[in-house]
PDB file of the backbone (N, CA, C, O) and the ligand in Angstrom, with CONECT records:
HET     ZN  A 101       1
ATOM      1  N   UNK A   1     -27.623  -1.325  -5.292  1.00  0.00           N
ATOM      2  CA  UNK A   1     -26.435  -1.754  -4.471  1.00  0.00           C
ATOM      3  C   UNK A   1     -25.283  -2.369  -5.295  1.00  0.00           C
ATOM      4  O   UNK A   1     -24.393  -3.017  -4.745  1.00  0.00           O
ATOM      5  N   UNK A   2     -25.321  -2.149  -6.646  1.00  0.00           N
ATOM      6  CA  UNK A   2     -24.265  -2.797  -7.423  1.00  0.00           C
ATOM      7  C   UNK A   2     -23.120  -1.833  -7.685  1.00  0.00           C
ATOM      8  O   UNK A   2     -22.024  -2.287  -8.013  1.00  0.00           O
ATOM      9  N   UNK A   3     -23.322  -0.497  -7.555  1.00  0.00           N
ATOM     10  CA  UNK A   3     -22.323   0.489  -7.773  1.00  0.00           C
ATOM     11  C   UNK A   3     -21.510   0.690  -6.501  1.00  0.00           C
ATOM     12  O   UNK A   3     -22.056   0.962  -5.432  1.00  0.00           O
ATOM     13  N   UNK A   4     -20.203   0.553  -6.636  1.00  0.00           N
ATOM     14  CA  UNK A   4     -19.255   0.816  -5.577  1.00  0.00           C
ATOM     15  C   UNK A   4     -18.674   2.259  -5.696  1.00  0.00           C
ATOM     16  O   UNK A   4     -18.273   2.665  -6.787  1.00  0.00           O
ATOM     17  N   UNK A   5     -18.631   2.971  -4.664  1.00  0.00           N
ATOM     18  CA  UNK A   5     -18.001   4.225  -4.721  1.00  0.00           C
ATOM     19  C   UNK A   5     -16.496   4.071  -4.490  1.00  0.00           C
ATOM     20  O   UNK A   5     -15.997   3.001  -4.142  1.00  0.00           O
ATOM     21  N   UNK A   6     -15.772   5.234  -4.710  1.00  0.00           N
ATOM     22  CA  UNK A   6     -14.322   5.087  -4.589  1.00  0.00           C
ATOM     23  C   UNK A   6     -13.857   4.665  -3.182  1.00  0.00           C
ATOM     24  O   UNK A   6     -12.875   3.944  -3.006  1.00  0.00           O
ATOM     25  N   UNK A   7     -14.605   5.147  -2.214  1.00  0.00           N
ATOM     26  CA  UNK A   7     -14.168   4.820  -0.848  1.00  0.00           C
ATOM     27  C   UNK A   7     -14.298   3.329  -0.545  1.00  0.00           C
ATOM     28  O   UNK A   7     -13.457   2.755   0.147  1.00  0.00           O
ATOM     29  N   UNK A   8     -15.389   2.687  -1.082  1.00  0.00           N
ATOM     30  CA  UNK A   8     -15.582   1.283  -0.910  1.00  0.00           C
ATOM     31  C   UNK A   8     -14.479   0.474  -1.583  1.00  0.00           C
ATOM     32  O   UNK A   8     -13.988  -0.512  -1.033  1.00  0.00           O
ATOM     33  N   UNK A   9     -14.105   0.905  -2.767  1.00  0.00           N
ATOM     34  CA  UNK A   9     -13.031   0.220  -3.515  1.00  0.00           C
ATOM     35  C   UNK A   9     -11.661   0.377  -2.716  1.00  0.00           C
ATOM     36  O   UNK A   9     -10.903  -0.575  -2.531  1.00  0.00           O
ATOM     37  N   UNK A  10     -11.426   1.616  -2.279  1.00  0.00           N
ATOM     38  CA  UNK A  10     -10.191   1.845  -1.514  1.00  0.00           C
ATOM     39  C   UNK A  10     -10.185   0.974  -0.205  1.00  0.00           C
ATOM     40  O   UNK A  10      -9.171   0.382   0.163  1.00  0.00           O
ATOM     41  N   UNK A  11     -11.279   0.934   0.418  1.00  0.00           N
ATOM     42  CA  UNK A  11     -11.357   0.139   1.639  1.00  0.00           C
ATOM     43  C   UNK A  11     -11.090  -1.339   1.345  1.00  0.00           C
ATOM     44  O   UNK A  11     -10.441  -2.034   2.127  1.00  0.00           O
ATOM     45  N   UNK A  12     -11.592  -1.792   0.230  1.00  0.00           N
ATOM     46  CA  UNK A  12     -11.356  -3.257  -0.193  1.00  0.00           C
ATOM     47  C   UNK A  12      -9.854  -3.451  -0.342  1.00  0.00           C
ATOM     48  O   UNK A  12      -9.279  -4.411   0.170  1.00  0.00           O
ATOM     49  N   UNK A  13      -9.248  -2.539  -1.039  1.00  0.00           N
ATOM     50  CA  UNK A  13      -7.806  -2.742  -1.262  1.00  0.00           C
ATOM     51  C   UNK A  13      -7.001  -2.697   0.058  1.00  0.00           C
ATOM     52  O   UNK A  13      -6.104  -3.510   0.284  1.00  0.00           O
ATOM     53  N   UNK A  14      -7.347  -1.732   0.910  1.00  0.00           N
ATOM     54  CA  UNK A  14      -6.623  -1.601   2.120  1.00  0.00           C
ATOM     55  C   UNK A  14      -6.817  -2.811   2.993  1.00  0.00           C
ATOM     56  O   UNK A  14      -5.860  -3.337   3.560  1.00  0.00           O
ATOM     57  N   UNK A  15      -8.088  -3.269   3.109  1.00  0.00           N
ATOM     58  CA  UNK A  15      -8.332  -4.509   3.961  1.00  0.00           C
ATOM     59  C   UNK A  15      -7.599  -5.692   3.400  1.00  0.00           C
ATOM     60  O   UNK A  15      -6.996  -6.445   4.166  1.00  0.00           O
ATOM     61  N   UNK A  16      -7.618  -5.902   2.063  1.00  0.00           N
ATOM     62  CA  UNK A  16      -6.949  -7.030   1.490  1.00  0.00           C
ATOM     63  C   UNK A  16      -5.426  -7.024   1.782  1.00  0.00           C
ATOM     64  O   UNK A  16      -4.835  -8.066   2.066  1.00  0.00           O
ATOM     65  N   UNK A  17      -4.827  -5.857   1.705  1.00  0.00           N
ATOM     66  CA  UNK A  17      -3.448  -5.823   1.802  1.00  0.00           C
ATOM     67  C   UNK A  17      -2.878  -5.286   3.094  1.00  0.00           C
ATOM     68  O   UNK A  17      -1.727  -4.855   3.166  1.00  0.00           O
ATOM     69  N   UNK A  18      -3.756  -5.327   4.159  1.00  0.00           N
ATOM     70  CA  UNK A  18      -3.412  -4.652   5.419  1.00  0.00           C
ATOM     71  C   UNK A  18      -2.570  -5.677   6.290  1.00  0.00           C
ATOM     72  O   UNK A  18      -2.833  -5.836   7.482  1.00  0.00           O
ATOM     73  N   UNK A  19      -1.581  -6.344   5.673  1.00  0.00           N
ATOM     74  CA  UNK A  19      -0.777  -7.231   6.530  1.00  0.00           C
ATOM     75  C   UNK A  19       0.604  -6.610   6.747  1.00  0.00           C
ATOM     76  O   UNK A  19       1.429  -7.188   7.455  1.00  0.00           O
ATOM     77  N   UNK A  20       0.874  -5.429   6.145  1.00  0.00           N
ATOM     78  CA  UNK A  20       2.139  -4.727   6.434  1.00  0.00           C
ATOM     79  C   UNK A  20       3.364  -5.525   5.991  1.00  0.00           C
ATOM     80  O   UNK A  20       4.462  -5.362   6.524  1.00  0.00           O
ATOM     81  N   UNK A  21       3.142  -6.402   4.990  1.00  0.00           N
ATOM     82  CA  UNK A  21       4.307  -7.163   4.458  1.00  0.00           C
ATOM     83  C   UNK A  21       4.743  -6.507   3.200  1.00  0.00           C
ATOM     84  O   UNK A  21       3.950  -6.349   2.272  1.00  0.00           O
ATOM     85  N   UNK A  22       5.975  -6.122   3.142  1.00  0.00           N
ATOM     86  CA  UNK A  22       6.577  -5.469   1.950  1.00  0.00           C
ATOM     87  C   UNK A  22       6.705  -6.453   0.781  1.00  0.00           C
ATOM     88  O   UNK A  22       7.217  -7.565   0.913  1.00  0.00           O
ATOM     89  N   UNK A  23       6.205  -5.974  -0.383  1.00  0.00           N
ATOM     90  CA  UNK A  23       6.202  -6.858  -1.562  1.00  0.00           C
ATOM     91  C   UNK A  23       7.743  -7.052  -2.058  1.00  0.00           C
ATOM     92  O   UNK A  23       8.033  -8.002  -2.785  1.00  0.00           O
ATOM     93  N   UNK A  24       8.604  -6.212  -1.679  1.00  0.00           N
ATOM     94  CA  UNK A  24       9.990  -6.278  -2.185  1.00  0.00           C
ATOM     95  C   UNK A  24      10.857  -7.141  -1.245  1.00  0.00           C
ATOM     96  O   UNK A  24      11.477  -8.108  -1.687  1.00  0.00           O
ATOM     97  N   UNK A  25      10.895  -6.806  -0.025  1.00  0.00           N
ATOM     98  CA  UNK A  25      11.806  -7.510   0.930  1.00  0.00           C
ATOM     99  C   UNK A  25      11.069  -8.472   1.846  1.00  0.00           C
ATOM    100  O   UNK A  25      11.680  -9.205   2.623  1.00  0.00           O
ATOM    101  N   UNK A  26       9.706  -8.456   1.740  1.00  0.00           N
ATOM    102  CA  UNK A  26       8.921  -9.406   2.577  1.00  0.00           C
ATOM    103  C   UNK A  26       8.953  -9.231   4.043  1.00  0.00           C
ATOM    104  O   UNK A  26       8.529 -10.098   4.806  1.00  0.00           O
ATOM    105  N   UNK A  27       9.480  -8.058   4.457  1.00  0.00           N
ATOM    106  CA  UNK A  27       9.590  -7.769   5.815  1.00  0.00           C
ATOM    107  C   UNK A  27       8.317  -7.020   6.293  1.00  0.00           C
ATOM    108  O   UNK A  27       7.696  -6.298   5.514  1.00  0.00           O
ATOM    109  N   UNK A  28       7.939  -7.198   7.571  1.00  0.00           N
ATOM    110  CA  UNK A  28       6.745  -6.583   8.068  1.00  0.00           C
ATOM    111  C   UNK A  28       7.107  -5.177   8.615  1.00  0.00           C
ATOM    112  O   UNK A  28       7.878  -5.053   9.567  1.00  0.00           O
ATOM    113  N   UNK A  29       6.556  -4.170   8.017  1.00  0.00           N
ATOM    114  CA  UNK A  29       6.877  -2.767   8.427  1.00  0.00           C
ATOM    115  C   UNK A  29       5.553  -1.928   8.456  1.00  0.00           C
ATOM    116  O   UNK A  29       4.697  -1.997   7.574  1.00  0.00           O
ATOM    117  N   UNK A  30       5.483  -1.170   9.507  1.00  0.00           N
ATOM    118  CA  UNK A  30       4.298  -0.246   9.617  1.00  0.00           C
ATOM    119  C   UNK A  30       4.178   0.663   8.395  1.00  0.00           C
ATOM    120  O   UNK A  30       3.065   1.046   8.034  1.00  0.00           O
ATOM    121  N   UNK A  31       5.280   1.018   7.754  1.00  0.00           N
ATOM    122  CA  UNK A  31       5.292   1.975   6.704  1.00  0.00           C
ATOM    123  C   UNK A  31       4.672   1.364   5.396  1.00  0.00           C
ATOM    124  O   UNK A  31       4.313   2.108   4.483  1.00  0.00           O
ATOM    125  N   UNK A  32       4.554   0.048   5.319  1.00  0.00           N
ATOM    126  CA  UNK A  32       4.071  -0.609   4.131  1.00  0.00           C
ATOM    127  C   UNK A  32       2.618  -0.108   3.784  1.00  0.00           C
ATOM    128  O   UNK A  32       2.355   0.310   2.657  1.00  0.00           O
ATOM    129  N   UNK A  33       1.723  -0.163   4.754  1.00  0.00           N
ATOM    130  CA  UNK A  33       0.351   0.281   4.549  1.00  0.00           C
ATOM    131  C   UNK A  33       0.367   1.775   4.239  1.00  0.00           C
ATOM    132  O   UNK A  33      -0.410   2.208   3.388  1.00  0.00           O
ATOM    133  N   UNK A  34       1.180   2.561   4.858  1.00  0.00           N
ATOM    134  CA  UNK A  34       1.258   3.999   4.622  1.00  0.00           C
ATOM    135  C   UNK A  34       1.657   4.220   3.250  1.00  0.00           C
ATOM    136  O   UNK A  34       1.038   5.030   2.560  1.00  0.00           O
ATOM    137  N   UNK A  35       2.668   3.547   2.783  1.00  0.00           N
ATOM    138  CA  UNK A  35       3.091   3.748   1.380  1.00  0.00           C
ATOM    139  C   UNK A  35       2.184   3.225   0.391  1.00  0.00           C
ATOM    140  O   UNK A  35       2.123   3.761  -0.716  1.00  0.00           O
ATOM    141  N   UNK A  36       1.428   2.162   0.706  1.00  0.00           N
ATOM    142  CA  UNK A  36       0.395   1.607  -0.191  1.00  0.00           C
ATOM    143  C   UNK A  36      -0.639   2.682  -0.453  1.00  0.00           C
ATOM    144  O   UNK A  36      -1.027   2.891  -1.602  1.00  0.00           O
ATOM    145  N   UNK A  37      -1.093   3.367   0.577  1.00  0.00           N
ATOM    146  CA  UNK A  37      -2.119   4.421   0.450  1.00  0.00           C
ATOM    147  C   UNK A  37      -1.526   5.534  -0.307  1.00  0.00           C
ATOM    148  O   UNK A  37      -2.179   6.057  -1.210  1.00  0.00           O
ATOM    149  N   UNK A  38      -0.292   5.956  -0.001  1.00  0.00           N
ATOM    150  CA  UNK A  38       0.296   7.164  -0.597  1.00  0.00           C
ATOM    151  C   UNK A  38       0.665   6.950  -2.043  1.00  0.00           C
ATOM    152  O   UNK A  38       0.432   7.808  -2.894  1.00  0.00           O
ATOM    153  N   UNK A  39       1.268   5.746  -2.327  1.00  0.00           N
ATOM    154  CA  UNK A  39       1.927   5.589  -3.618  1.00  0.00           C
ATOM    155  C   UNK A  39       1.271   4.482  -4.448  1.00  0.00           C
ATOM    156  O   UNK A  39       1.531   4.423  -5.650  1.00  0.00           O
ATOM    157  N   UNK A  40       0.425   3.588  -3.875  1.00  0.00           N
ATOM    158  CA  UNK A  40      -0.109   2.487  -4.540  1.00  0.00           C
ATOM    159  C   UNK A  40       0.854   1.306  -4.650  1.00  0.00           C
ATOM    160  O   UNK A  40       0.548   0.263  -5.228  1.00  0.00           O
ATOM    161  N   UNK A  41       2.036   1.522  -4.064  1.00  0.00           N
ATOM    162  CA  UNK A  41       2.947   0.387  -4.096  1.00  0.00           C
ATOM    163  C   UNK A  41       3.047  -0.148  -2.687  1.00  0.00           C
ATOM    164  O   UNK A  41       3.144   0.605  -1.718  1.00  0.00           O
ATOM    165  N   UNK A  42       3.022  -1.467  -2.594  1.00  0.00           N
ATOM    166  CA  UNK A  42       3.051  -2.122  -1.218  1.00  0.00           C
ATOM    167  C   UNK A  42       4.465  -2.432  -0.860  1.00  0.00           C
ATOM    168  O   UNK A  42       4.932  -3.569  -0.919  1.00  0.00           O
ATOM    169  N   UNK A  43       5.143  -1.348  -0.478  1.00  0.00           N
ATOM    170  CA  UNK A  43       6.555  -1.516  -0.110  1.00  0.00           C
ATOM    171  C   UNK A  43       6.846  -0.745   1.159  1.00  0.00           C
ATOM    172  O   UNK A  43       6.099   0.176   1.489  1.00  0.00           O
ATOM    173  N   UNK A  44       7.916  -1.087   1.895  1.00  0.00           N
ATOM    174  CA  UNK A  44       8.348  -0.424   3.072  1.00  0.00           C
ATOM    175  C   UNK A  44       9.035   0.848   2.700  1.00  0.00           C
ATOM    176  O   UNK A  44       9.239   1.151   1.525  1.00  0.00           O
ATOM    177  N   UNK A  45       9.396   1.601   3.731  1.00  0.00           N
ATOM    178  CA  UNK A  45      10.027   2.848   3.514  1.00  0.00           C
ATOM    179  C   UNK A  45      11.485   2.692   2.876  1.00  0.00           C
ATOM    180  O   UNK A  45      11.855   3.461   1.989  1.00  0.00           O
ATOM    181  N   UNK A  46      12.223   1.757   3.319  1.00  0.00           N
ATOM    182  CA  UNK A  46      13.582   1.667   2.837  1.00  0.00           C
ATOM    183  C   UNK A  46      13.524   1.151   1.337  1.00  0.00           C
ATOM    184  O   UNK A  46      14.326   1.584   0.510  1.00  0.00           O
ATOM    185  N   UNK A  47      12.625   0.283   1.033  1.00  0.00           N
ATOM    186  CA  UNK A  47      12.443  -0.145  -0.402  1.00  0.00           C
ATOM    187  C   UNK A  47      11.944   1.001  -1.205  1.00  0.00           C
ATOM    188  O   UNK A  47      12.396   1.201  -2.332  1.00  0.00           O
ATOM    189  N   UNK A  48      11.053   1.746  -0.691  1.00  0.00           N
ATOM    190  CA  UNK A  48      10.557   2.937  -1.493  1.00  0.00           C
ATOM    191  C   UNK A  48      11.734   3.879  -1.739  1.00  0.00           C
ATOM    192  O   UNK A  48      11.922   4.324  -2.871  1.00  0.00           O
ATOM    193  N   UNK A  49      12.477   4.176  -0.789  1.00  0.00           N
ATOM    194  CA  UNK A  49      13.653   5.055  -1.033  1.00  0.00           C
ATOM    195  C   UNK A  49      14.611   4.477  -1.956  1.00  0.00           C
ATOM    196  O   UNK A  49      15.138   5.194  -2.807  1.00  0.00           O
ATOM    197  N   UNK A  50      14.888   3.211  -1.861  1.00  0.00           N
ATOM    198  CA  UNK A  50      15.862   2.587  -2.787  1.00  0.00           C
ATOM    199  C   UNK A  50      15.334   2.555  -4.223  1.00  0.00           C
ATOM    200  O   UNK A  50      16.129   2.612  -5.162  1.00  0.00           O
ATOM    201  N   UNK A  51      14.015   2.464  -4.419  1.00  0.00           N
ATOM    202  CA  UNK A  51      13.485   2.477  -5.782  1.00  0.00           C
ATOM    203  C   UNK A  51      13.099   3.854  -6.249  1.00  0.00           C
ATOM    204  O   UNK A  51      12.740   4.056  -7.408  1.00  0.00           O
ATOM    205  N   UNK A  52      13.180   4.840  -5.298  1.00  0.00           N
ATOM    206  CA  UNK A  52      12.908   6.233  -5.651  1.00  0.00           C
ATOM    207  C   UNK A  52      11.488   6.373  -6.266  1.00  0.00           C
ATOM    208  O   UNK A  52      11.291   6.974  -7.322  1.00  0.00           O
ATOM    209  N   UNK A  53      10.519   5.780  -5.539  1.00  0.00           N
ATOM    210  CA  UNK A  53       9.114   5.943  -5.980  1.00  0.00           C
ATOM    211  C   UNK A  53       8.452   7.081  -5.146  1.00  0.00           C
ATOM    212  O   UNK A  53       8.428   7.084  -3.915  1.00  0.00           O
ATOM    213  N   UNK A  54       7.963   7.965  -5.875  1.00  0.00           N
ATOM    214  CA  UNK A  54       7.287   9.062  -5.182  1.00  0.00           C
ATOM    215  C   UNK A  54       5.863   9.184  -5.661  1.00  0.00           C
ATOM    216  O   UNK A  54       5.534   8.822  -6.790  1.00  0.00           O
ATOM    217  N   UNK A  55       5.019   9.701  -4.781  1.00  0.00           N
ATOM    218  CA  UNK A  55       3.588   9.877  -5.118  1.00  0.00           C
ATOM    219  C   UNK A  55       3.440  10.956  -6.157  1.00  0.00           C
ATOM    220  O   UNK A  55       4.108  11.989  -6.094  1.00  0.00           O
ATOM    221  N   UNK A  56       2.569  10.721  -7.112  1.00  0.00           N
ATOM    222  CA  UNK A  56       2.323  11.714  -8.154  1.00  0.00           C
ATOM    223  C   UNK A  56       1.259  12.756  -7.755  1.00  0.00           C
ATOM    224  O   UNK A  56       0.950  13.654  -8.538  1.00  0.00           O
TER     225      UNK A  56
HETATM  226 ZN    ZN A 101      10.838  -3.555   1.810  1.00  0.00          ZN2+
END
């Protein structure tokens, strides 16, 4: 029970950061969690566009 699979690790990250608060503008946006999963950056859609961060 010591090895964590990727899904467990991903779930930990999502649960920990699932407050929808953008790291850049500190506003609460539904898109923050969506972008966190897609890009690994905890930012809202408008900040994502302004920083031109795209998923690889
Ligand atoms: Zn933002």
